[in-house]
N, C-alpha and C positions, 0 to 999 in steps of 0.2 A: 464440476462440468461448467466453463465459460459459457458466457450469454454465446445467444445465437444473431450475429450480426446483419440483422435485417434491414433493411429501408422499411419497416410496419410502420403505419401514420398515428402518431399521438392524437390526432382526430382525422375525423372525415373531412375533406375538402366540401361543405357545403355554404352556399350562399348565406350573406349576412341575416339571422332572423328579423324579419320583417313584422312582426308582431308578439305581443307580451300578454302571456296570462299569469295572474296569481292564484295559487290554492296553497291548502295546507300540507297535503299530502297528495303525490303523483304517482298512480300504481300502473304498471306499466305489465299489459297481458292480462284476456280474459276467460284462462283458463280456471282451473278449482283454485289452484294458488291465489290467482289475482280477484278475482272475484269474492272467496271469502275473505281475503284481507280487507278488502273494500267494505265490503257490507259490514264486516265487524267493525272499521275502525269509524265508518261512518256513524254507527250504533253508540259509539263509547265515548260517552259525556269527559270531557278535560275536568280535572279533580278540583284547579283554583277555581274557574270559570264558570264549570258546568256546561260550558258551550259545547256544541259539537265540531266535530274536524270537516272542514271543507276538504272534500277526494275528489281529485281527476283521473278516471278510469280510461286509459290509453291501450288500442288495440291496433293491432297490425291490417286487420283484415275486420269481419265481421265480428260481433260479439261471440259466437257460435264456431267459428272455424278455427280455433287452437286444438291443441293435441289430446284435450280432455274428453272431446264429444268424441273419438276414432276407440277411446278405450275400452275394451271388450270384455277380457275376462272377469274385472269387478274390482272390488276395493276389501283388502284384509285387515281384520280384525278378529280379536277372541271374544266371540260372540254365544258360543256353542256351549252348554253345562258342563261338557267335558273336555272346555277349552280352557287356557289361561295366558295373561299377559307374558309369564316366566317362559311358557312353552311358545312362543309367540317369540320372543326375543332368543331364545335358543336357535330356532330355525333361521332366525334372520343375522347371529353373528356365524352361523355356519354358513351361509350363503357369500357375507361379506369377507369371508377367506384371511380374517385377522387383523383387516383394520376398520372395522366399525367403530365408532363412538360408542361405549358403551352406554353412555348418558343420553345420548340423541336417542337409540333405541330404545332403551328403558321410557323415554317420555313419550316416544310415538305409541309403543304397544299398551303403554297404560294408560293413557290419555285418548287412543284411540276407538276403544268401542263407544265413550260417551260421544266424541266428535261425530261417530259414523248417526248414532241418534239425534244428535241436533240438525242432522244434516236432512234425516227422517223428518222431524220437527218441521223443518222449512220446506217439506213436501215430495222429497226425493222417494219413491215408490220401488222396494226393492222386490223382488220376486219371494214366495211366501211358501214353503212347503205344507202340508195336508193339515198342519196341526194350528195352522198361521204363525208360527213362528217364521222367521229370514231365514229361504233357504240357502245352504251353503254347499261351496261345492271347493275339491282342492287342485292346486295348482305344484308345480315343480317344487321343491325344495321343502315343502309343506307337510308336516307330517299328522295335521288334521285339516279336519273340511272347515276354513275359516274366510273363503270367499264369498264375500256375499255379491250377488248381481241382479240387473233389472235389465228386462225386457229380454231374455234368453242372454246374449249378447249384446247387447246395448248399454250396458254401464254406465259409460261414461255420456252419451248421449241421454240418458235419464238425468244423471247429475248435473248435467250442462243447462236443462231446462229449467228443475226445478232453482236452480241457481238465478238464470235470468230473469225468471217468474219474481223471485224477492228480489231482485234488484229494481225491477220497474215499480215494485211498491215501495223503494226505499226513497229517502228523501237527503239530499247533501250531497250527491253522488252525478259527477258531471262526466259525461260520456263522449270521447273523440274515439271515432271509428277509422279505419283506412290510414294510419298514421304509426310511419316508420319512425321509434327513435334514434335520434344520433348519435349523441354523445351527451355526457354528464357535466351539469353546470356545477361551477367549485366556486364557493366564495373566498374570500381574502385569508380565512384562516382554514382554508381547505376543506371545510366541510362542502356533501353535498347539496345542491342550492336548486336543483331544478333539471331540467333537460331541454336538449333541442328536439325537434322532430319536423319531420316532413307528411305535412297532410296530401295524401296522395287523390291528383285528380284538382288541385289547385294551383298547380305550374310548377315546374322546378325551382323558380325563385319564390313567387308569390306564396307557395305552399309549406317556405320552412318561417316556424316560429319557434320561439323560447317560453317554457313552461317554470316561475320562479316558484319555489316549494319549500319546506321547512322539511320534510322528508323524503325520499326517493324508493320506491317498494320495484325492484324486479322482479318479476312473474313472468320472463318472457318465453318461457319454456324449454325445448331442446335446439340440437346442433345436426339431427340424423341428414340434412340436405348437405353436409360435407361430405359424406358419400352417394354414390352413382343409384345405389339402393337401399331405399329405406322403408320403415313405416311411418316415419312423418309426415305432415302433411308440407305445402309447399314452401308455408312461412316461417319454418325452423330453419333457420340460418344463422342460428347462432348468436345473434345480435345483442344479446342481454352479456354473453360474457364477453363478448368484442366490446362493447362499452366498456363494463368494469376492468378490462386489463387496461385499455387505453387511458381509465382515468387513475390506473397506478393500484388500483384492488388487487389483494391476494387472490388467484385461483389454485384450486387444489385438486389431485387425481383426474388429469384430464386424459388419461392414458386409458382408463377404464370406462370404455364405450360400449357398451353390452349389444350385443348381434341378435336379435329376436330370432330362435332354431326355426320357426316354421311360419315362414312368410312364403304366399301363393308363386311357385314359380311358373314366370310370363315368356321365359326364353331368355337367350344370349343378352340380345339386345334391350334388354328392357331397363330402362332409365326412370327415377323420381319415386315417387309414393307408389309402394307396393301393398297389396291385399295380404293382411294379418290372418291368420290363422291360430287362432287364442291356444295357449296355454292352457286353456279350459277343457277343451277337447281332449285333450292328454289325459288333463284331469277326471272326466268321464271314461277313460279305458280305451281310447284311440291308441296305438301302435305305430312307430317308426318302424320302416322295411326299405330294404333294396331293391334295385329292378328285378331279384331270385325272388321277391317275398321274404328274404329272413330278418328278424328284427335283431339289429345288431345292438342295440344298447341294451341288450339283457347280457351280463354280467362285465359292463363296463362300469356298471356303479349299481348300488344296492337299491335304489328307487328306478332303477332304468328308466324311462322316458320323462319321469316326472322327480329327476336329477335336478339341482340348479340348472339355471339356464347356460352358464358358459359350458357347464361338463356334457350338456346335450347339443349344444354349437358345435364343439370342437367333436364328437361324437360323429355329427352328421360330417364335419368336412373330413375326418379321418376317413370315414367308411365312402366319400365321395374321390379321396385321393388313392384309396385303395382299388375301387372299381372303375377310376377313369370315368365316371360319370358325371353329368351338370347338375345334379339333384336328386335326391331320393324321396319317399310318398310317405303320408300321413295317411293311414288307414282305419277309416272309421265305420267299414260297412257295416260290419256286428253289431254299430250302437241301433240300428233302425231307423227309418222314415220319421219316427214318431219324436225320436231324442232330438234328430238334426231338425225338424221342423219346429219344435217347442223350445225344445234348449239354445239352438244357436241358426235361428233363423235369416241372420244379418250375412253370415260366413255362407251358410246353403245358399243364398242367392245371388253373392260376390263370386263365390266359385260357378256357379251357372251361369253367371254370366258368362264368364270367361270358359265357357262349353266343359266344364267338368262337374259330374252329379257326385258328390260325395256319401251319398245313399248305395250305389254302385260299381263305385272305382274309388282308387286312393287319389290322395288330393298330390301331385310334386309340388312339395315345398325345398325352401334352399335358407339358409343363414341372410339376416339382413340389418341395418345398421336400425336400434331402435331406442337406444339411452341411455343419455349422458349419468355415468354415476357421481362422476367428479362435477364440478362447476365455481361459481363464485363462494369463496371460504364465508361461511358464518361461525356465530356462534350457537348457543340456544334457542335464541330468542330474534333469531333471522339478523342480525347486526354481520359487517360486513368492516373489513379492515379502515374503509373510508366512513367516518362520521357522518350520519346522516342517510347511509346509502346501505338498504335492507336487501336481501333477495330471500326468494321462497318458491319451492318447487323444482323442477327437471332444472333449472338455472343455477339453482344453489347446491353448496356440498354441504350439507348440515351435518354430514358422517353417520347416518342412518347407513348408506349402503354399501360402506367400504369398497370391496375392490370386484361386487357384482352385486345387482341390486334382487333382493329374492320379488319373486312376482306377485304383484297386485300390492306391492308398498307403496307405489307412487303415488297414486289416489290419496293413499293415507296420510303419506309424509306434506304433501301440499295443504290437506285437511288442518291437520294438528299443527304443521309450523305457521299457518296461515294465523290460528288461535295465537300461538304465542307471540306473532311479532303484535298483533292487533294489544293482546295485553301490555307490551313493556313500549310500544310506540309512543301511546299519548303522554306516558310518563316523561319519555325523552322531550315531547313536542313543549312540556311545561317549560323546560330551561332552555325552550329553543326560538328564535326567531326568524322572520323572512329575512333572510340573507341579502344583503345587497351584491348582485354579481357586478366583479368591477368591468367596467367598458371595455378594457383593455381585452378583456377574453374574446368579447364580438367579433375585434377587430385584427386582432394580432394573428397569427399564422406560424405553425410550427413548419420547419426546413424539411419534417418527415413525415407530414400529413398527404393525405392525398387520395385519391381513389382508384379501384384498378379497372379496365375497360373490357370492351367485348369480348366474348370467350372466354372470360378468366374463371367464371363457375363451373362451367364445364370440363376447363380443366383440372380443378382442383379436384372436382368429383372423381375424376378419372385417375389421378395420380393416389389421392387417400385410396379408393377401393381395391388400386393394383398393390399398394405399397404399404399400407397401415391400416388394411382392415382385421377380420379375422386371424390372419396369419402373417406374423411379422416377424422380419429378422433384420441384423443388423445393418447388411446389403441394401434390403429394399428400404429400408428407412434413410440410409443413405442417397438412395438414388428420388425417394421422395423430397426431402432436405433441398436439394439440389434442382429438383426441379419447380418446388415452389417458390425458391430464392430466385429463378429465370423468370418467375412471371410479375415481380414486382416492377419491373422497366415498362408492364403493358398499363401505363396511367391514361387516365382520359382528364379530359381538359371541360369536357361537358357531364359533371356527375350527377347520376339520376338515382333511381331506385334499383334497378339493376345492376349498378354500378355500386353502389351503396353494402349492398348484398352479398357482392363478390368479394366487396373489400372483407367485409364482417368471416365472411369464408375462409379466405384465404390466412388472416390472422389467426382465427381458432383452428383450423388445418395446421398451421404452423408452430401452434402450441402444443397440440398435440403428438404431434412428430417430436419436438423436442423432449417432451416428458418420455413418450413411448421407445424412442433410443436410448434415454437414460437408465430407465429400468429393465436391468437385465436378469429378470426369470420372470417365471411363466406363473401369477396369479390370477384368479377369478376370469376378469374378461380380457385381459391383457395375457396374448399369448405368445413369447417369442422361442420359434424352432430353434436357435441356436444356443435358446437356454431354457429348456425344457420343464426344469425341476423351482419348485420354490423355493426361496432362499430369505426363512426366517434372520438369518444371523444379517447378512447385509441390506434385507428389502424388508423389514417391515417396518414402516413407516411411509409416509406422504411426499410426493413431488408438488412442490409450492412452486406456482411461475407466476411471475411479474413484469408488466413491460414500463420499462423506463426507457433511456436513450437506446439498449438493446431489449432483447426477452431473455431472461435469466430463470432458471428452474434450479432449486436449489433441494437438499435432500432433509427432510425435518424428522428424524428418526423417531419411534412411538413413545408415548406420555406414558410413565408411568400412572399407577392408579392414584386418584388425588389423595387421598387418605394416606399416602405415603410419599407425597413429596412435599416439596418447603411451600409454601401459602404464595411467596413470591416468584413462584418459576410462572415464565412469561408464555402465553401462548401465542401462536401462528400469526401474525401482522394484526399482533395486540388485539387481537379478539378476547372471548371468554376463556378460562381455564377449558382442557380438552379431555376426555379420559378414553383413550384406545383401545378396543379390544387386543 
């Protein structure tokens, strides 16, 4: 497939930085991935000097306003006596539909239990069973009860609270809130050398600065705001993926955007962040029904409502098509008031706020954009294809999720791979130095740079929801590609936060459409109506996207197991050797 020839920006059009700050490591994002990475790096002394790294933590809003605090269901780990990492691995590989990196998944499930225990040691309080052990529930795709939760359905909020409390006690971490990261600084030898950012509230010109660092860690979260309806907060505009693309980093598996099956339906005109109805509600026994009260997932999959998310989302969309309905229902009336009040107090309050009482009536639900299984390509220690640039959490593609993330593996991935980055990065810094950024970087401008103007964000969301959402086809994706291309002429001469976010959304949307158009099969969360079957012979591999003079998407076949190939086989983008399922 040839390059997508659109005038996508090589850099955002921003004023020349008016101030400069030096640090060792800049971590971008304050969810579980960013906070754990920052805490671990700051507490790890360098082997040669014994000194601790200086860490600058940058977050787009307030520290606790990322996606982590919204996580309801919990964090998956093999903590029960009748469970094991091997069984967790099996369920994860099944959900990933052939595209998981087995080594990455094995690291996740074997290191996960201890990582969760360390989280408890930091002060995170999980719900307990009557015998004092951690209470565990089931979610879709899990054959065992292995989801630890807190506050019933407020797991993310409790984890965020505990990590922020630890942050206040940590030395060596400086924090900048309300800062939108713009672009990656590169040294003369091509290494990541820091970032430019805009501190909101300090004026469009005075607020732009440059942070020089020996390493940069992207932990910017997701890209759900690419779509009109999403569970993601307003800040999830794909900034990390867009930054990485502009920096020349490899980005993998962008076509696999997971739509959560059960999001509270607020009407046809609903936009922005939508209330999530956790998968744990189905784990506790709630059923999906249509307007006639019929359970339609029974017979579609052996796990019915607890099938992997892509299966449930497709089941819901199929039933909506069959009946002409705009939504279906989640029926948890039989759970009783006590279960709702004790296990799901947040969901109960959200529903009642919108005039629905789950204790006495079914909840109207519909799928909405929820999680990006793909992202910036990394090795098993978070290194990207750009030296000195790391990625962790939802912004990264570690290979854990494959074509479809298993429920509640996201918090665990952020936790485990944050620890892995923190173990590898200090050793990398031993041979690194604070690179001098060429003066020409701050003054030179690319012909393809720019920012998009008023109304583009809403247009991108409309285009993507209509033509590249749960249901995709060649015709719809061609329309999306054409309409996105048409938006490139809507430049602004006065860039601002809204324009920079819209530009990031446009870059990411264009990359998603290019990958979705290229993958001519149905697999995991990528559903092509014109190619309804999974095709392992042609598509058991990964689509890698890069932005140079043009946007290019190349197909990388599945790698052979590590012990069955030559040691000099190269991985994607120069990253470490990978082993795919």
